Structure formats: structure tokens, C-alpha cells
ZATI-928095 format. One record per residue (C-alpha): chain; x, y, z. Coordinates in Angstrom, 1 decimal. Each point is the difference from the previous one (the first is absolute). Last residue first. Layout:
<pts>
<pt><cadena>A</cadena><u>X</u><v>Y</v><w>Z</w></pt>
...
</pts>
This chain:
<pts>
<pt><cadena>A</cadena><u>140.5</u><v>27.8</v><w>48.2</w></pt>
<pt><cadena>A</cadena><u>-1.1</u><v>2.9</v><w>2.2</w></pt>
<pt><cadena>A</cadena><u>-0.3</u><v>-1.1</v><w>3.6</w></pt>
<pt><cadena>A</cadena><u>-3.3</u><v>-1.2</v><w>1.3</w></pt>
<pt><cadena>A</cadena><u>-0.7</u><v>0.9</v><w>3.6</w></pt>
<pt><cadena>A</cadena><u>0.0</u><v>-1.5</v><w>3.5</w></pt>
<pt><cadena>A</cadena><u>0.2</u><v>2.2</v><w>3.1</w></pt>
<pt><cadena>A</cadena><u>1.4</u><v>-1.4</v><w>3.3</w></pt>
<pt><cadena>A</cadena><u>0.1</u><v>1.3</v><w>3.6</w></pt>
<pt><cadena>A</cadena><u>2.0</u><v>-1.8</v><w>2.7</w></pt>
<pt><cadena>A</cadena><u>2.9</u><v>-0.5</v><w>-2.5</w></pt>
<pt><cadena>A</cadena><u>2.5</u><v>2.3</v><w>1.9</w></pt>
<pt><cadena>A</cadena><u>-2.5</u><v>2.8</v><w>0.5</w></pt>
<pt><cadena>A</cadena><u>-0.9</u><v>0.1</v><w>-3.7</w></pt>
<pt><cadena>A</cadena><u>0.3</u><v>-2.7</v><w>-2.7</w></pt>
<pt><cadena>A</cadena><u>-0.8</u><v>0.4</v><w>-3.7</w></pt>
<pt><cadena>A</cadena><u>-0.8</u><v>-3.3</v><w>-1.7</w></pt>
<pt><cadena>A</cadena><u>0.2</u><v>-0.6</v><w>-3.7</w></pt>
<pt><cadena>A</cadena><u>-2.2</u><v>-2.0</v><w>-2.4</w></pt>
<pt><cadena>A</cadena><u>1.6</u><v>-0.6</v><w>-3.4</w></pt>
<pt><cadena>A</cadena><u>-1.6</u><v>1.4</v><w>-3.1</w></pt>
<pt><cadena>A</cadena><u>-3.3</u><v>0.2</v><w>-1.7</w></pt>
<pt><cadena>A</cadena><u>-3.1</u><v>2.1</v><w>0.4</w></pt>
<pt><cadena>A</cadena><u>2.1</u><v>3.1</v><w>0.6</w></pt>
<pt><cadena>A</cadena><u>-1.0</u><v>2.2</v><w>2.9</w></pt>
<pt><cadena>A</cadena><u>-2.3</u><v>3.0</v><w>-0.3</w></pt>
<pt><cadena>A</cadena><u>1.3</u><v>3.0</v><w>1.9</w></pt>
<pt><cadena>A</cadena><u>-0.2</u><v>-0.1</v><w>3.7</w></pt>
<pt><cadena>A</cadena><u>-2.9</u><v>1.3</v><w>2.1</w></pt>
<pt><cadena>A</cadena><u>0.9</u><v>2.1</v><w>3.0</w></pt>
<pt><cadena>A</cadena><u>-2.7</u><v>-1.5</v><w>2.4</w></pt>
<pt><cadena>A</cadena><u>0.3</u><v>-3.4</v><w>-1.5</w></pt>
<pt><cadena>A</cadena><u>-3.1</u><v>-1.9</v><w>-1.0</w></pt>
<pt><cadena>A</cadena><u>-1.7</u><v>-2.8</v><w>1.8</w></pt>
<pt><cadena>A</cadena><u>-3.4</u><v>1.5</v><w>-0.7</w></pt>
<pt><cadena>A</cadena><u>0.6</u><v>3.3</v><w>1.8</w></pt>
<pt><cadena>A</cadena><u>-0.9</u><v>-1.1</v><w>3.5</w></pt>
<pt><cadena>A</cadena><u>1.8</u><v>-3.3</v><w>-0.5</w></pt>
<pt><cadena>A</cadena><u>3.4</u><v>1.7</v><w>-0.2</w></pt>
<pt><cadena>A</cadena><u>2.9</u><v>-1.6</v><w>-2.0</w></pt>
<pt><cadena>A</cadena><u>3.4</u><v>1.0</v><w>1.4</w></pt>
<pt><cadena>A</cadena><u>2.8</u><v>1.0</v><w>-2.3</w></pt>
<pt><cadena>A</cadena><u>0.0</u><v>3.8</v><w>-0.4</w></pt>
<pt><cadena>A</cadena><u>-1.8</u><v>1.6</v><w>3.0</w></pt>
<pt><cadena>A</cadena><u>0.6</u><v>-2.7</v><w>2.7</w></pt>
<pt><cadena>A</cadena><u>3.4</u><v>-1.0</v><w>-1.3</w></pt>
<pt><cadena>A</cadena><u>1.2</u><v>3.6</v><w>0.1</w></pt>
<pt><cadena>A</cadena><u>-1.5</u><v>0.4</v><w>3.5</w></pt>
<pt><cadena>A</cadena><u>1.7</u><v>-3.2</v><w>1.1</w></pt>
<pt><cadena>A</cadena><u>3.4</u><v>1.0</v><w>-1.3</w></pt>
<pt><cadena>A</cadena><u>-0.2</u><v>3.4</v><w>1.8</w></pt>
<pt><cadena>A</cadena><u>-1.2</u><v>-1.6</v><w>3.2</w></pt>
<pt><cadena>A</cadena><u>2.8</u><v>-2.5</v><w>0.0</w></pt>
<pt><cadena>A</cadena><u>2.6</u><v>2.6</v><w>-0.9</w></pt>
<pt><cadena>A</cadena><u>-1.2</u><v>2.3</v><w>2.9</w></pt>
<pt><cadena>A</cadena><u>0.2</u><v>-3.0</v><w>2.4</w></pt>
<pt><cadena>A</cadena><u>3.6</u><v>-0.8</v><w>-1.2</w></pt>
<pt><cadena>A</cadena><u>1.1</u><v>3.6</v><w>0.5</w></pt>
<pt><cadena>A</cadena><u>-1.6</u><v>0.2</v><w>3.4</w></pt>
<pt><cadena>A</cadena><u>1.7</u><v>-3.1</v><w>1.3</w></pt>
<pt><cadena>A</cadena><u>0.3</u><v>-3.7</v><w>-0.5</w></pt>
<pt><cadena>A</cadena><u>-3.7</u><v>-0.5</v><w>-0.8</w></pt>
<pt><cadena>A</cadena><u>-1.3</u><v>-3.5</v><w>1.0</w></pt>
<pt><cadena>A</cadena><u>-2.0</u><v>-1.2</v><w>-2.9</w></pt>
<pt><cadena>A</cadena><u>-3.2</u><v>-2.1</v><w>-0.3</w></pt>
<pt><cadena>A</cadena><u>-2.4</u><v>2.2</v><w>2.0</w></pt>
<pt><cadena>A</cadena><u>1.2</u><v>3.1</v><w>-1.9</w></pt>
<pt><cadena>A</cadena><u>-0.7</u><v>-1.3</v><w>-3.5</w></pt>
<pt><cadena>A</cadena><u>-3.2</u><v>-1.7</v><w>-1.0</w></pt>
<pt><cadena>A</cadena><u>-1.9</u><v>0.2</v><w>3.3</w></pt>
<pt><cadena>A</cadena><u>1.1</u><v>3.4</v><w>1.1</w></pt>
<pt><cadena>A</cadena><u>0.1</u><v>1.7</v><w>-3.4</w></pt>
<pt><cadena>A</cadena><u>-3.5</u><v>-1.4</v><w>-0.8</w></pt>
<pt><cadena>A</cadena><u>-1.6</u><v>0.9</v><w>3.3</w></pt>
<pt><cadena>A</cadena><u>1.3</u><v>3.6</v><w>-0.3</w></pt>
<pt><cadena>A</cadena><u>-1.3</u><v>0.1</v><w>-3.6</w></pt>
<pt><cadena>A</cadena><u>-3.4</u><v>-1.3</v><w>1.1</w></pt>
<pt><cadena>A</cadena><u>-0.2</u><v>2.6</v><w>2.8</w></pt>
<pt><cadena>A</cadena><u>0.6</u><v>2.8</v><w>-2.5</w></pt>
<pt><cadena>A</cadena><u>-2.7</u><v>-1.3</v><w>-2.3</w></pt>
<pt><cadena>A</cadena><u>-2.4</u><v>-0.7</v><w>2.9</w></pt>
<pt><cadena>A</cadena><u>0.0</u><v>3.6</v><w>1.2</w></pt>
<pt><cadena>A</cadena><u>-2.8</u><v>0.8</v><w>-2.3</w></pt>
<pt><cadena>A</cadena><u>-2.2</u><v>-2.7</v><w>1.5</w></pt>
<pt><cadena>A</cadena><u>-0.1</u><v>2.0</v><w>3.3</w></pt>
<pt><cadena>A</cadena><u>-2.0</u><v>2.9</v><w>-1.5</w></pt>
<pt><cadena>A</cadena><u>-1.0</u><v>2.2</v><w>3.0</w></pt>
<pt><cadena>A</cadena><u>2.4</u><v>2.8</v><w>-1.2</w></pt>
<pt><cadena>A</cadena><u>1.4</u><v>-0.4</v><w>-3.4</w></pt>
<pt><cadena>A</cadena><u>3.6</u><v>-1.4</v><w>-0.4</w></pt>
<pt><cadena>A</cadena><u>2.6</u><v>2.6</v><w>-0.1</w></pt>
<pt><cadena>A</cadena><u>2.2</u><v>0.4</v><w>-3.2</w></pt>
<pt><cadena>A</cadena><u>3.5</u><v>1.3</v><w>0.4</w></pt>
<pt><cadena>A</cadena><u>1.8</u><v>1.0</v><w>-3.1</w></pt>
<pt><cadena>A</cadena><u>3.8</u><v>-0.4</v><w>0.0</w></pt>
<pt><cadena>A</cadena><u>2.1</u><v>2.6</v><w>-1.7</w></pt>
<pt><cadena>A</cadena><u>2.6</u><v>0.2</v><w>2.8</w></pt>
<pt><cadena>A</cadena><u>-1.3</u><v>3.5</v><w>1.0</w></pt>
<pt><cadena>A</cadena><u>-3.5</u><v>-1.4</v><w>0.0</w></pt>
<pt><cadena>A</cadena><u>1.0</u><v>-2.8</v><w>2.4</w></pt>
<pt><cadena>A</cadena><u>1.6</u><v>2.4</v><w>2.4</w></pt>
<pt><cadena>A</cadena><u>-3.1</u><v>2.2</v><w>-0.2</w></pt>
<pt><cadena>A</cadena><u>-2.2</u><v>-2.9</v><w>0.9</w></pt>
<pt><cadena>A</cadena><u>2.1</u><v>-0.6</v><w>3.0</w></pt>
<pt><cadena>A</cadena><u>-0.5</u><v>3.6</v><w>1.1</w></pt>
<pt><cadena>A</cadena><u>-3.8</u><v>-0.4</v><w>-0.6</w></pt>
<pt><cadena>A</cadena><u>0.0</u><v>-2.9</v><w>2.5</w></pt>
<pt><cadena>A</cadena><u>-0.6</u><v>-3.7</v><w>-0.6</w></pt>
<pt><cadena>A</cadena><u>0.2</u><v>-0.9</v><w>3.8</w></pt>
<pt><cadena>A</cadena><u>-3.8</u><v>0.9</v><w>0.2</w></pt>
<pt><cadena>A</cadena><u>-0.8</u><v>-3.3</v><w>-1.8</w></pt>
<pt><cadena>A</cadena><u>-2.2</u><v>0.6</v><w>-3.0</w></pt>
<pt><cadena>A</cadena><u>1.3</u><v>-2.9</v><w>-2.1</w></pt>
<pt><cadena>A</cadena><u>2.9</u><v>0.1</v><w>-2.4</w></pt>
<pt><cadena>A</cadena><u>0.6</u><v>-0.6</v><w>-3.7</w></pt>
<pt><cadena>A</cadena><u>3.5</u><v>1.2</v><w>-1.1</w></pt>
<pt><cadena>A</cadena><u>0.3</u><v>0.9</v><w>-3.7</w></pt>
<pt><cadena>A</cadena><u>3.3</u><v>0.0</v><w>-2.0</w></pt>
<pt><cadena>A</cadena><u>1.1</u><v>2.5</v><w>-2.6</w></pt>
<pt><cadena>A</cadena><u>3.2</u><v>1.1</v><w>1.8</w></pt>
<pt><cadena>A</cadena><u>1.2</u><v>-2.5</v><w>2.5</w></pt>
<pt><cadena>A</cadena><u>-1.5</u><v>-2.1</v><w>2.8</w></pt>
<pt><cadena>A</cadena><u>1.5</u><v>-3.5</v><w>-0.6</w></pt>
<pt><cadena>A</cadena><u>3.6</u><v>1.3</v><w>0.3</w></pt>
<pt><cadena>A</cadena><u>2.7</u><v>-0.7</v><w>-2.6</w></pt>
<pt><cadena>A</cadena><u>-0.5</u><v>3.4</v><w>-1.6</w></pt>
<pt><cadena>A</cadena><u>0.7</u><v>1.6</v><w>3.3</w></pt>
<pt><cadena>A</cadena><u>-2.4</u><v>2.6</v><w>1.5</w></pt>
<pt><cadena>A</cadena><u>-2.5</u><v>-1.7</v><w>2.2</w></pt>
<pt><cadena>A</cadena><u>0.0</u><v>-2.7</v><w>2.6</w></pt>
<pt><cadena>A</cadena><u>2.1</u><v>1.5</v><w>2.8</w></pt>
<pt><cadena>A</cadena><u>-2.0</u><v>3.2</v><w>-0.1</w></pt>
<pt><cadena>A</cadena><u>-3.1</u><v>-2.2</v><w>0.5</w></pt>
<pt><cadena>A</cadena><u>1.4</u><v>-1.3</v><w>3.3</w></pt>
<pt><cadena>A</cadena><u>0.6</u><v>3.6</v><w>1.2</w></pt>
<pt><cadena>A</cadena><u>-3.6</u><v>0.9</v><w>-0.8</w></pt>
<pt><cadena>A</cadena><u>-1.3</u><v>-3.1</v><w>1.7</w></pt>
<pt><cadena>A</cadena><u>1.9</u><v>0.8</v><w>3.1</w></pt>
<pt><cadena>A</cadena><u>-1.1</u><v>3.6</v><w>0.0</w></pt>
<pt><cadena>A</cadena><u>-3.7</u><v>-1.0</v><w>-0.4</w></pt>
<pt><cadena>A</cadena><u>0.1</u><v>-2.4</v><w>2.9</w></pt>
<pt><cadena>A</cadena><u>1.1</u><v>-3.6</v><w>0.4</w></pt>
<pt><cadena>A</cadena><u>-0.7</u><v>-1.5</v><w>3.5</w></pt>
<pt><cadena>A</cadena><u>1.9</u><v>-3.3</v><w>0.4</w></pt>
<pt><cadena>A</cadena><u>2.9</u><v>1.3</v><w>-2.1</w></pt>
<pt><cadena>A</cadena><u>1.9</u><v>-1.4</v><w>-3.0</w></pt>
<pt><cadena>A</cadena><u>2.6</u><v>0.9</v><w>-2.5</w></pt>
<pt><cadena>A</cadena><u>-0.8</u><v>0.5</v><w>-3.6</w></pt>
<pt><cadena>A</cadena><u>2.4</u><v>-2.4</v><w>-1.7</w></pt>
</pts>
């Protein structure tokens, strides 16, 4: 999706970010927040690209390694639960996998750090009714919910 290089510099990262912003289908779109560390490759020019797309960049505090844990945990989750189990068939397929996982992660995945709640809480479900299953990534990710009777 982003290309690769053994020695990324600020210009490479800026160009990679340009490929991730803009479209409504992309993960980095208007109203989103990108948490990043204090790597010198995160340049001011790249921050301007994000700002133009309506994405707010939040840098982790200096000398606070535990703050980077949230971003690292997401990377670990998407790798273990999705990307390590699927062989993407091209850029379009990889973008779709990432988009579906992000939706699942924010809307359908319980998080232990917030009391097994959902990040984007759903409205109250009915107490009775058949249990349904919503599949993502070809059935690799599942979400169970009660349907209205």
C-alpha cells in the first residue's frame, strides 16, 4: 500500500501519508486522529498533509514510552487477527482488509481496557430475539448481536 524502502526519510513518509488520506474509503479521513511517536520522519510537511485532509496528528509525549503502547497494541491486533491470516491479492484487497478490520475494531470488538465495552458504543440491544452473526474479512472476524424480534 505504502511502498517500502530500507531507509525511510521524511519525504518517503510524507508521500506514503498522501496515499492514505483523502478518499472517504480510506482509514485516514476527515475527523480521524493519528497517534504517532516522536520519530524525526514525522515532519512538519507531513503534518500539514494530514491537517489538509482533516486528520489530527497527536504526538506521544517525550520520554513517556507507555504512551506509545496504544498505537503498538493496534498494530499488534491488526497483524495477529487479520493480516497474518490473509494473503492480500493486491493493493485494493489490502486496503479493503484494513478498512474492514478498523470498522470491526472500533464498532464490534470488545476492549478489555474499557471494561469489555465497544469503542463506538452501540445502542441498547433488545433483550429477546434471534442471535445473528455479522462476518467481516470473509468470516475471519465475527460479531454476534441480537436482532429485533
